[in-house]
N, C-alpha and C positions, 0 to 999 in steps of 0.2 A: 505493500499500500504506500508506503513512504517512498520507493522508487517511483513508481508511477506518479505520485504527487512532485517528486523533484524534477522528472521529465515535463510535466506539464508547466513548472514555473519556468523552466529553461525556455520551452516555449512562448511562454507569455514575455519574457526578456527579448526574446527575437524579435517579436511582433511589436515591441516597444511600450507595451503594457506596464509600464513601472509600477503604478500604484497597485494594480491587481497582485502583479508579483511579490510585491513587498508586504501585503497583506497576508497572502498565502503563506510567505516565509514565517511570518510573526504566529500565525496558526499552528503551522508544524511543529516550530519550534517549543510550543507549549507542552508538544507530548515528547518530542526529541530534540532537548535544549543542546545537547553537544554533538548532534550530526553535523559532520564537516561540510557535506555539499549544500547543506541548508543555509549555514551560516555563511558559506562563500557567496552564494545567491543573493542573500540579503545584502552583502555589502556591495555587490555589483548593483544590485537595483538600488540602493542609497545612493551611491557615485553618479550612476545614470541620473537620478534623479535631481542632483543637485547638492545633496546633504553629505559632503565630502567627510566632515568631520564625524558625523556618524557611521559613515563607511569604515574610518580609520579605528572607530571604538570597535565595531563589529570585527574587524581583522585582529584587533589585539588579543579580544577573546578566542578567536580561532588560533592564533598563534601558541597561546596557552594551552589549548587542548590539543593542537595538532601540529606541532612546530616544525613537522619535515614537509609539511604540504607545500609544493611549490606555487599552486595557485594563488595561495594568499598574498604572497610575496610580489607576484605579478599584478595582482589587483592593487597592491598597495603602490606599486610603482604607478599605475593608471590614476591613482589618487594623488601622488606628488606632482605627476604631469599636470593634473587639473589646476592645481594651487601654485605651478610653474616654480616647483622646488626641483630644480634639476639634480643638484648632487644628491638628494635623499632619493629622488627615482631612479638615478643610477645604481644606488647602493642597491634597492630593492629588487631591480631586475636582475642584477648580479647575483643575487641570493637565490633569485627564483631559478636561475640557469645552472646555477652549483647545485641545486639539488635535481634538478631536471634539465638536461641541456636539450631535449626535444621540445623547446617553446619557440616557435619562429616568431611569434610576437613581440616576446621579450627581447630576442636578438634585433629585430628590426628597430625596435624603440631605443634599444640602445645604441646602434649605430648611428641613427638620428641625434641623440644626446649627446654623444662623445663628439660629433662633427660640431654641433653648436657650443660645445665647450672647448674646443680648439685643441682634441686629442685626436689627430688622425691615424695614430698606430692602433689605438684602442677601437676607433671606428672600423678598420679595415680587419682587424680580429674579429670584431662581431660580424661585419659583412661576410667573411670567411666562413664562420659558422653557419651562418643564414644560407649561403649557397650551399654548404655540405649537405645541411637537411633538405634542400631542393632538388638535391640529386637523388634522394633515396625516396623508394615507394612510399605513397602514403600511408600505408597500412604499417610500414616499420616504424615510420616516426610516431605515429597513433600507439602503437604497441609500446613503442619506448616511452612513450610519455606516461602511459599508464604503469608500465613495469617502476619508473622512476618515482611516482607518487605511491607505491605500495601496492598497486591494484593487481596483483599477480594473477588471479584466475583470468578477468578478461584480457590481459596481456599476452597470457599463453595462449588462450582461444582464438584471439585475432592472429597471432603469428604462426600458428600451428595451421591455420586455415589459409593463409597465404603460401607458406611452404608446401602444402599440398597442391595449390593451385601453379607455382611458379617452379617449384625444385628447388635445387641449391641455390641459396643466396648467401652470401658471405654475412652481411650484416643481421639478415633474419636468422642465420643459426645462431652466429654470437649469441643475439638477444634471447633466444630460446635457452642457450647454455648459462645465460646470467640468470635466467629463471631458475633453472634447475640448480645452480649454485646457492640461489635465495632458499629454494625448498629442500636444500640438503640431498638432492638428487644427483649425485656426484657423478655416478658411473656414466648417466647419460650426457652430463656436461661434458665430461672427458671426450666422449666419442665425438661430440659435436664439435667441439674446438680442434679435436685432431683433424676433422674433415675440413674446417676453415683454414686450417694452416697447409693442409695439401693443396688448397685452392690459391691461398695467399701465404706462401711461406716468408714474405717479409713484412707481415702485418704485426708488429710489436705488441701491440695492445691486446690483441687475442693471443698471443704468445705469453704474455705476462698473465693473462687470467687463465690460460692452460698450466703455468707453474702454480698458480694460486690451487687450482682444482688438485694437482699431484699432491701438492702440501697437505691439503684437507684431507686427501684420501690416503695419507702417512706413506705416501711414495716418496721419500724425501730424496734418494739419490736421482730418480728420474727429474724430481723438481728442481735440483740443483744444478742438472745440465742444462736445463731450458734457462734458468735465470743466469747462469754464467755465458751463455750465449748472450743473452741481451745486455748483460755488464760489459761484453767485450766490444760492442758499439757505443754505449754509453754508460761509462765506467761511474759518472758522477749521479748518475738518477737515483733518488733517495728511495724510491719506491721498490726498485730492485735491490739496492742494496740491503732493505728492511728484510724483504724476502728471503735475500742470501742469508741473513742472520736466522731467519726462522726455519730454514732447512737444516741449517748446522746444529741449531737445537735438536730438531727431531731427529739427527743422526746422533745425539749426544756428545756433540764435540762444542762443550759450553765455553770453554778457554777462548775459541775462536770466535764463536758469536759475541761473546762479552765485548771483545776488542771493537768489533764491528759495531755494536750498539753505541759504544762509547765514543766511536767517531761521529756517530750520527748525530749526538746530542747538540753540537754547537750549532746554532740556527734552526733547530728543528722546530716547527709550527705547534708539533703538540707534543713537548716534552714528557709530559705525563705518561703516555704509553711508553716511551722509550725507558724512562727510569723503571717502570713496572717490569719490562722485559729483562732488565739489567737485573734487578731484583731477583726474578726468578731464578735466574741462571746461578748467581750467587748462593740462593737458597740450596738448588741442587747441588752445588759442590760443597756444601756444608759451611760457607761463609756466613753465618748468621747475623752478626752484628753488621757486617756491610749491606746485607739485604734488607734489614731492618731501616738503615740510613736511606736506602733507594726507595723503599715503598712510602717512608714518609715524604721524601722528596716528590713522589708521585701524587700523593695526596696535598701537598702543599701547589704545585704546578696546576692542579685542577680541582678546585673546591668540590667536595660533593663525590669524589670519585670513589664510587661504592666498592671497586674491586682492589683499589689499594689497601682501604680498610679491612675488607675482607683477607686479603692475602697477609696482612699483619697477625689478624686472628687466627688464620689458619697455620701459622707457626707451631702453634698450641702452647708456646712458651712464653709468648709477648703479653703484657699487661698494658692495658690503655689508660692514660692519664686522665683526670678530671676534664680536662680542656677538650682532649682528644673525643672523650664521651659527650661532652656537650654539641660540638661541632657534629658528630655523627647523628645523633637525635635531632638536630636542626636541619641536616640534609635530608634524613630519612622523612621529615613531616613536611617538608616544602612542596607547594604544590606542583612545581615545576621540574622536580626531579624524575628522571626517566624511571620506567619500570626496572630497567637491568640494575641501574644504581641503587634502588631503592631495597632490590631483594638482597643484593650483596651487603648493603648497609645494614638488614635487618638480620643476617647470618651472623654478622660481625659484633652486632650489639647484643645477640643471643649469647656469643662465645663471652663477651666481655662481662656482661651481669652473671654469668654461671661461675666465672672466675671469681666474682665479688659475692658468692652464696646468695644472689637475689635471684630466686629459681623462678618465682611466679611471673615477675616481667621478662625473665631470659626466656621461658618458653612462648610467653605470647609473641616475643619478636621471633624466635625460630619457627612458631606456626604462621604468622605473618609472611614471612620469607618463603616457607614452602607453599603456602597458597599461591603466591604470586609467581614462583618458578614453576608450579605445576600447571597453572592457566597458560602459561606461555610454551610448556613442552606438549601438551596434551596426552599426555602417557593414559593407555587404556591396558588393562592387565591382562585381557582375552587373548591378544595375539600370541604373546607368550606363552600361556598356558596352553594353547592349540599345539604351538611348535613344540613343548615339551611332550606333550601327548604322542605328537607324530614320531618324535625320537623313541618313545618307548615302545611303540607299534612295529617301527622298521627296523630299529637296531637290536636284535634278538641274537641270542646265543649261536644260532644256527648261521646267520649271517656272518659273525665273528669266526666261527667254526669252518666256514665254507671258505673264507680267504685266507685265514691263516697269517703266515708271515708275508703277506704280499707287497707292503710298503717299501720304504727305505730302510735300510739295515742301520741307518746312522743312530747311534745313541746319544748325540750331543744334547737334545732339548730336555729341560727339566721344566714341566709346566706346572705353575702354581695356581690353583683355581678357588674358588669359593665366592662368598660376598665380599664387597669393599668392607673397610672398617672391621675385618674379621683378624687381623693380626698376621695378613700375608707378607707386608713389607717387613715384619720380624724375620719371618722364615726365610725371606728372600736375603736380608741382611746375613743372617746366619750362614746359609749356604754358599753367599758371595764372598764369605770371609775364607772360604776355601781356596787353597792355590790352584784347584783344576776346574774353579767355577768362576764363570762370568756373570754378573748381574747386568741386564740389559735395561730394559723397563716393559711397560705395558705394552706389547708390541698388537700392532692392528693385524697380523698376518691371517691368523686363522680366520678372524671375521671376513677377512677380503676373500680368502678363497671360498667360505661360505657364500657370500655374495656372488662369486663367479658362477656357483653350481645353481644359485636360484635363478640367475638370467633375469629376464623381464617376467617371471612368474612370482618374484618377490612377494608382492602385494597380492596375490589371487587366493581365491577360496581353495585350489590345490596346488599349493609350492611344490616346485620342484625338488627341494631340499628337505628332508634328508632321503626321500624315495628315491632318488637317483642314486644313492649308494648302492642298491642292490642290482642295478645294472652296469656298476663298474668294473672294467677289468683289472687284473695284477699289474698291467702297464699302467692305467690310469693312476692306480693309488700308488706306485712307486713315483710316477710323475709329480703328483701333487706333493708327496714327501719331499721330493727334490726342488720342488719349486719353493717350499716352505724354507728349507734351508739355505737357498740361495738368496732369496729376498731377505731372509734374516742377517745373512753375512754382513751387510752394512753397519750393524749395532754392536759387532763382535771386533772390540779394538785390540785384546790383549792376547789375542792365540791361544786361549785357554781350551781344552778339549770340550768343556762342557759348558752350556749357557742356560739362563733362566728367562722363560716368557712368563711373566705375572700378570698377564691378561685374565681379570677374575671371573669374566663371562665365559671363559672358554669352557666352564662346566658343562655348558649345552652344548659342547660338541665333542665331548671325550671318544664318541664311537668313531666320529671322524678322524681325529688323532691317532687313534690306534691303528686304524687301519692305513693310514699313510705313514706313521711313524711307529710301527709297533714295540720299538725297543725304548721309545722316549719314557720317562718317568714322570709321574702325576701324583701331585701333592694336593690333597684337599684341605684348606685350613677354616677350621669350624670356630666359633665364639657362640656362647649362649646366647640364644635368640633374643632377649629382651635388651641386652647388653649392645649385640651388633645392630640390630634394629634401630634403637635409638640414636646410636653413634650415626648412623646412615642419616636419621632424620636430621640431626645437626650439621651435617656436612653438605656444604656447597661444591658440588663437582664442576671441574674445567668444561666438561661435557660428557655426554652420555648419561649413564645411571638414572635415567628420567624415573624409575620406579620408586626411587628414593623420597619423592617429595610428598608423601601421605603417609600416614600411620597404618591405614587400611591395605593399601598397596604394598608397603614394606612386608607387612606381614604375608601376603598373600603369595610375595614372590620367594620369600624364606621357604615358605611351605613347598612351593613348587620345586625349588633348589633340593629340598630335602629329599622328595619324592623321586626327582631325576637321579640323584646320586644314589639312592636305594637300588633303583634299576641298574644303574653301571656296574654297582657290586655283585649284582645278582647274575649278570650276563659277562662281565668281566672280572670273575672275582680275583682278588689279589693285586690287580692292576694299581689302583687308588691307594695312596697311603693317607689315612685321616688323622689329621694333627688338631688336638683341640688347645686353643690358646692358654686357657686355663692351666692344661696341663703343662704347657712349655713353661707357664711363670712358675709353677710350684716345683717343677723339676725340670730345670734348664737341662743338665748334664745327660738325663736319660732320654730326654727329647730330642737333643742334638745327635745321639747315638743312633736313635730310631731313624732320623732323617737320614744321617749317612749312610747307613747300612741298607736302606730302600734304594738309594742313588747308587749304591755299590762303590762308595768313596770311602778311603781309609781316615782315620781320626786324625783330626788336627787340632791344637789348642786354641787357633785363632778362632774358631768356631764359636767358641764359648766367651770369646772377648771380642763379639762382634761389633759392639760399640766403638771399638778402637778402630775398624775398618774404615780407612778413607776412599770414598768412592760417591759418584752422583746417585741420590736418591730423588724420584721426581713423583713421590705421592704424598699426599697428607700428612704422614708418618714420619716425614725424613728426619725432624728433629728429635722425634721420639727415639726412633731407632740408634740415634746416635748417643744415646745414654743408657746406662746398664738398665736391665728389666727392673720393671716395677709394678706393683701390686694396685696402685690405686685408681686406674682406670676400669677395674674388674665391677665394681659396684656404683660407679658414677651415675647411671641411669636411676637407681632408686631416689634420687632428690627429685625426680620428676614423675614418680610411681603414680600419683593421685591423677595425672594427666593421660596415662597411657592406657586408659580402658580399651580403646579400639585397638590399639595395637596388639593386646594380650588376646582379646577376643579373636581377631585377624588369624593370629599365630595357631589358636587350637592347641591339639596335643602336641604341636612342635615344641612347645616349652618343657615338655617331659621327655619326648621321643628322639631330640636330635642326636643324641648319644647312641641310639639303636642301630645295629646292624640288620640289614633286611633278611628275610625269610623266603621271599620268592620273587621271580622275574616281576617287574611292573607294579610293586606296593607301591 
């Protein structure tokens, strides 16, 4: 109904019926006061009707609610033109095209305003942008404008229709790839950009976006190759240099990345982001004091920068000052604070108040942050539960007996699986203290292999994986194992014979891991359910793990995890070593002995002195595992027990059964 009325108001404006259009806007705003399009149309009707001050007031309200909408800045530019305020008009039109470069009217007016202001070079640049838009098909320009204003669905619909009609078109395919990047459909974006570069190999902007996609898919070696090609032609390009540093971080080359980030700081338009990147690398390398200084510098460079404050909280050892708490509270409650900054601040405030034993307001902030993050992620538990059910149905004892030792014979990988915040970083640190084992990071290679097996059926009602495993040959499985070993080689810098892949979500794919790497070792790290799940509820993850932002969802996930692990134990008996975090705390020496025996490694005293091992640690527990083992975290959740009824209910009998061994397949 609102959309139909918006279209009617647009028609009234085109026909010059300004009073009727304005009245219709006022009526509609009574029911949808924050609607972007209605506010924009009211401002246009007010300006065209001669009431420019009222139009500017409406645009100020629109900016408060929708600060990234390019149309409001273009309309503000028209208002300043009507008031003969050329400098303000230029500023407004420039903001419009910075958000949305596909605005011919803004470029046209900028050209004229620059000429009037005696700035021929800027006028020529505006004319060049206008001419470039003129050379593009109208559908591509319109879809680009929609995309730039965040209207992904209509932009995708328009550009796909154009490509079906016209076939390959470089700009149309590039735009569709950008929509895929925005939607996180990265495999499609990669294929589209590869086709663009086949047709236009010298198109540097498309190559830069291709390198970004590769980096987001954790294909850091390939991304680095692309960005180094770009830097060869344009070594001073700040965007290329920043992406180059990111690829080095992805490959674990933090010392090199630090130097690149520090070289970028002088003259940076957005130093806060660089300070944050520097701090992350310092934290990973164990330079905690230097990391704190850089996180503080990030917060100072951009007031209200939620990620900087959360990063300080996420050190787990940092304690905020009263002044910092005041700034965080003020920023979190400010109406113009973005949703992203707000949920980062909520999680940081939750941790800060927990450290002060102010548990009720702490829980309120944790809950608010979780609600904001949950709304942004759109997580639903059913797809995961269906996928786990499919694993139990397909990955049977008969399947594994039929394939035997078909995969790659290499014994190199040690997989550590389970839930986040279960103690897996501690186990990784213990094993990586052994002279024969290299700790890498949470590698994305198994999930990427799964995505390739899914193909285009990943979101369908009948996904190809895991059913495809029943049709794979011995050669197929060996090829997958060798692919995994080849792709993970980039993360192995020390030459040690064994290495750790600590991606916790790999528990979903133990059947695939066994088939392609039958001699790999698998360790499941498990923690008491209430403690583990609440620890996840308190944690804001850099990416993924969207199941954690709600007590009921976390409880359901834990139950699904237990059920699937029981299945793996029954069809692959003895394959997985289960390690309980509480047992490691109570008996470190005995637990270390079990771990090393399972991995076929001789005893080494360094594994008991794991906190002395100097290495990069990229998880939220990085500072904790650099300290001797401690018991304080085992019962922290009890401070919040009165609010955790929904979690306990969702966990059900998992609270008692999480230590049980399975009795039969499919339990």
